[in-house]
C-alpha positions as CSV (number, residue, x, y, z in Angstrom):
1,M,0.0,0.0,0.0
2,A,1.4,3.3,-1.1
3,N,1.9,6.2,1.3
4,W,0.4,8.9,-0.9
5,V,1.2,12.5,0.2
6,G,-2.2,14.2,0.4
7,G,-4.1,10.9,0.5
8,S,-4.3,9.9,-3.1
9,A,-2.4,9.9,-6.4
10,P,-4.2,13.0,-7.8
11,A,-3.7,14.9,-4.6
12,M,0.0,14.0,-4.6
13,A,0.3,15.2,-8.2
14,G,-1.2,18.5,-7.1
15,Q,1.3,18.7,-4.3
16,V,4.2,18.1,-6.7
17,A,2.8,20.8,-9.1
18,G,2.6,23.2,-6.2
19,G,6.1,22.6,-5.1
20,F,5.2,21.1,-1.8
21,V,6.6,17.6,-2.5
22,L,9.9,16.9,-4.2
23,L,10.2,13.4,-5.6
24,S,13.3,11.2,-5.5
25,S,13.9,7.5,-5.8
26,A,13.9,7.3,-2.0
27,T,10.5,9.0,-1.9
28,L,9.1,6.4,-4.3
29,R,10.8,3.3,-2.8
30,G,7.7,2.0,-1.1
31,F,5.5,2.2,-4.2
32,T,4.7,-0.8,-6.3
33,P,4.8,-0.7,-10.2
34,P,1.0,-0.5,-10.6
35,E,0.9,2.4,-8.1
36,L,3.8,4.1,-9.9
37,H,1.8,3.8,-13.2
38,T,-1.2,5.3,-11.5
39,F,0.8,8.2,-10.2
40,K,2.5,8.7,-13.6
41,L,-1.0,8.9,-15.3
42,E,-2.0,11.5,-12.7
43,L,1.2,13.5,-13.3
44,E,0.6,13.5,-17.0
45,K,-3.0,14.6,-16.5
46,A,-1.9,17.5,-14.2
47,L,0.7,18.5,-16.8
48,R,-1.9,18.6,-19.5
49,G,-4.0,20.8,-17.3
50,V,-1.2,23.2,-16.6
51,R,-0.3,23.4,-20.2
52,A,-3.9,24.1,-21.1
53,E,-3.9,27.2,-18.9
54,V,-2.9,30.3,-20.9
55,P,-2.2,33.3,-18.7
56,P,-2.3,36.8,-20.3
57,Q,0.8,37.8,-22.2
58,D,1.4,40.8,-20.1
59,D,1.3,38.9,-16.7
60,A,4.9,37.9,-16.2
61,L,4.3,36.4,-12.7
62,A,1.5,34.1,-14.0
63,Q,3.7,33.0,-16.9
64,Q,6.6,32.3,-14.5
65,A,4.3,30.3,-12.1
66,R,3.0,28.3,-15.0
67,H,6.6,27.5,-16.2
68,H,7.6,26.5,-12.7
69,R,4.6,24.1,-12.4
70,I,5.4,22.6,-15.8
71,S,9.1,22.1,-14.8
72,R,8.2,20.5,-11.5
73,L,5.7,18.1,-13.1
74,S,8.1,17.2,-16.0
75,S,11.0,16.4,-13.6
76,A,8.6,14.3,-11.4
77,L,7.6,12.4,-14.5
78,Q,11.2,11.7,-15.2
79,V,11.8,10.4,-11.7
80,V,8.8,8.1,-11.8
81,Q,9.8,6.8,-15.2
82,N,13.3,6.1,-14.0
83,Q,11.9,4.3,-11.0
84,L,9.7,2.2,-13.2
85,T,12.6,1.2,-15.5
86,G,14.8,0.3,-12.6
87,R,17.5,3.0,-13.1
88,R,18.6,4.8,-10.0
């Protein structure tokens, strides 16, 4: 049984996007492959949602926040994928 931060995979993906949780291979050590696949799907869904948001062109802070969320979700996806393939 996975120890989801926030209680579920979607909540944990939201925590990652917000910058409240940083993923590493040690963080994901207790997760089984099916749980990692579920989490990967939730991260991809959150990433699609963030990319769909289009802040106004003149709002630099909103643009920056969007880019930070995209960066955090993309790096989390890489960590999960590496954990699934067995690379450390």
